[in-house]
N, C-alpha and C positions, 0 to 999 in steps of 0.2 A: 696292609700299610698302614703304619702309624702316622699321625698328624703332627707330632714333635712338640716343640714349645708353643706358648701362647703368643700371639702377635695381637696388635691392636684391634684388627677385625674380630677376632675370635673372642678376645675379651669383651668387646660391646655385645656381641652375639650371645654370649652365655648370659650376660647381665640382663639382656632385653629377654630373652626367653625365661629368667627368673623373676622378671617384674623387679630387679633390684634397683634401688636409688642408694648409692653409697651415702654414709651418713658421717659427719664430721666426729658426732659422739663417739663413734667407734674408730675413728681414724681410718675410714677405708679409702685408701688410695692403691690402686692396683697397678702392678708392675706389668707393662705390656712389650718390653724390649728384651728379646731373646739374648742378645749380647750382654746386656746388664745382668741377667740371671747367670749367664756362663761366667761372667767375670766374677761374681760372688762365690759361687760355687769353687771356681778355681782358687780364689784367695782364702777360702775357709779351709782349703786342702783336704775336702772331704775325699775319703777311700772306702772300699768296700768292707773296710774293717769297722766303719763307723755307724753308730745307731744315732741318727740325727734327732734332735727336737726342734720342731718349727713351731713358732707361735705366730697366730694370725695368718694363716696360709691363704685366706681370701678365695679367689677364683683358682688357684693353683699354679700360679706362674713359676714361682720359685720351687714349689713342690716338685714340679716335673723335673726341674733341672737338678735338685737334689736326689730324687731317685734314680736318676741316670748315673750317679756317681757313688752312692752310698750303699751300706748293707740293707739299712731300713730307715724309714722315716716315720715318726710320730708327730703329727699335725694336730696341735690344739686351736680349736676355733670356737669363739663364743656365739656367733651367729648360726643357728640351727640351719636356716636356709643354705648357707655357705657349706656348712659341715655336711649336710645330706648330698649336696651335690659333687663335692670333691672326689670321692671315689669313682663317680661315673666319669668325670672329667678325665681320671687317670686311666681308667680302664678303655676309654675311646682313644687316647693319644698315645700311652704307653703300657699297653696290656701285659706285656711280658714282665712288668713291674708292680703291677697292681697289688700282688699279694704282699709285698713288702711296704705297703702303707697302712698306718693305723690311725683313724681320725678319732679324736677325743673332742666330744661338744662340751665344753667348759670355759669357765672364766680362768685364765692364765694365773690370776693373782690367787686362785683358790685351790689349785691342783696341789695335792701332797703326795701322789704316787703314781707311777707309770708302770705298765706292764713290762716294758723294756726300759732298763737304765740307759738314759742318753749319754754317750761319749763327747757330743758337740752339740753346742746350740748354734743354729743359724736361722735367722729371721728378719723379716720387713717388719719392726716393731710399730705399732701404732703410736704416733706422737704423743698423745695425752697420758700414756701409761708406761712408757717406754723404761724408765728409770725404776719404778716400783716393780714392774715385771721381772727386770734382770735382777735386782736385788733379792726378790722372792725365789727365783730359780737359782741363784748361787747359794742361798740360805738352805733350801729345801733339797736340791739334788746334788750331791757331792760327787756323782760319778763322772759328772764332765768336766773335762780339765781345759777346753778351749772353747771359742766361739767367735762368730762374726756376725754382727747385727747391723742393719741399716736403721738408722734413727734420724730425726730432724737434725740439719747440720749444727745449729746451735747447741743442742743436747750433746752430740758427738763431741764437740770442743769441750763442753763441760765435764763429760765422762773421761776424756784422756787428759784434762789439764793438770798440771803439777803445782806446788806451792809457789806463791808469787805471781801467778797469772791472773790476770782480771776476771777470769771465768772460773777460776777455781773456787769450789764451794762444797755443799752438803754432797751432791752426787759423787764429786771426784773423791772425796775422802771415803765415803761409804764402799764404793768400788774398791777403792786401794785396800780396803780391809780384806777383800777376798782375792783379787786378781791385778795383774798388770793390765793396763788398758791403753790401746794405742790407736790413734786416728790413722786409718791407712787409705783413705780416698774419699771422693766426692761423688755423688750421684745427682745428676740434673734432674729438675722437676719434670721435664718434658718426657721422662720415660713412665710416667704415671698416668693413669685414668682413675678419677678425674685429676686434672693437674693441681697439685698442692700450691701454696703460696711461697714456699720456701724449698730450698734445695736439701738434699739429703746427705748425711756422712756415713761411711762405713768404719765400724770400730771393731778392732780385733781385741779379744778377752783371752788372757791365760791365766788360769787359776795359779796362785801361789799358796804356801803353807799359811794359815791363819796367824796373827800375832799372838805370841805367847803372853799370858797376863793373868793375874791374879783377879781380875774383875771381869764383867760380863760385856758380851757386845752391846746389850741394850744399855748398860751404863756408858760405855764409850761414845755410843751413837747419841746419848742424850747430851754429852758435852759437845759434840760435834754439832747438834741443832742448835745449842744455846750460843755456841761461839759464832755462828753465822746468822743469828737471828737478827742482828744488826750490825752489818758488815762494818760500819765506821767506828764502831766502838772498840777500845782496847779490851783484851781478854779479862783484864779485872772487873770491868763494868760487864761486859757481855755475859759473865758467869756468875755475876752476883746473885742472881735470882736461884741459883742452885745451893747456895749456903747462906743469904740472907743479907749479904752486904759486900761491898767491893774490898773492904779490908780483909774479910776471911777468904775470899776469892784470891786475893793477892797472897796470903799465906800458903793456900793450897798450890798456887802455880809457883812459888818459890821453891816449895817442897818437891816439886815435879821437875825442877830445873829449867822451868819455862818463863822467860821474861814478861812480867805482867802487863807490860807496855805494848807487847806485840798484838797483832790483830789475827784473827783465825786463818785467813788466807796465806799466812806465811808458815803454818805448821803441817808437819807430816802426820800420817796415821799414827805413827811410834809416839810422837808427842801428845797427842789426844788420849792414848792409851796410859800414858804415865800421869796425865793429868787425873784421869777417871780412878787410877790407883791411888792417887794422892788423896782424893776426895773420900775414898773409902778409909783410908788410914786415918784421916782426920775426924772420922766421925760424922761425916756430912749425911749419912744415911743412904737409902737407896736413891739413886738418881732417878727422875721420871724417865718412864721407858719411852724410848724412841721409835719411829718407825724404822724398819729394816732398810 
């Protein structure tokens, strides 16, 4: 008889047996509520046709739920202790699906290939690296077309924000380069162990075609970074550092069809693309490389 999904008692028992002390550095807050796990899996619409990529499986709460629904699960875990334990947890609680699990012991920010190309990403992402991890996965693995991730509530709002929102910023624009992103729910902090200081949000991701442009993603992202480096500044001032003066930045913005007096939070990703292209046409040279 299998034991099913993890509950608060089993989470603590596994942690105690491993001598595990969750660390803030790695954002280790483990889900221990089976209903939350089932809600996430259902919201992600995972089916047996899916090859799921899970980042940071931890003690395996979400992994078990995903294995019940998916064709296969590849779990990427940076903590060797947790990565070594995960197959044993699945074998004990869901033995009939143990062969469908692949555990990769690695930093999610450094993975560049997987044995099974993922079709969907479903994960409880560590709060401190959630945005860089998502952008890396979107840039590196083109096979996945949709995802559902649980992140800090504030991060969820930023990822899903649109132009004009108070929380619209660099993460919002860079995610929009790759995908449509929607806030689809809230998860109470009480379903985690240890209990974090904030609630979490569920964010649905659906990939869309990349913008068509004559410039590069790095150049566009450099403009995005500069535009939001000082939020209260008008674009002509915020982008001055890329061309040497606010006057030159004004010329570039006018050529791109963008009002130089606007601020970055009013622009869509397509506007930033046009600005980057205008920089290139005006001989501004290579824009400084930005983070993905």
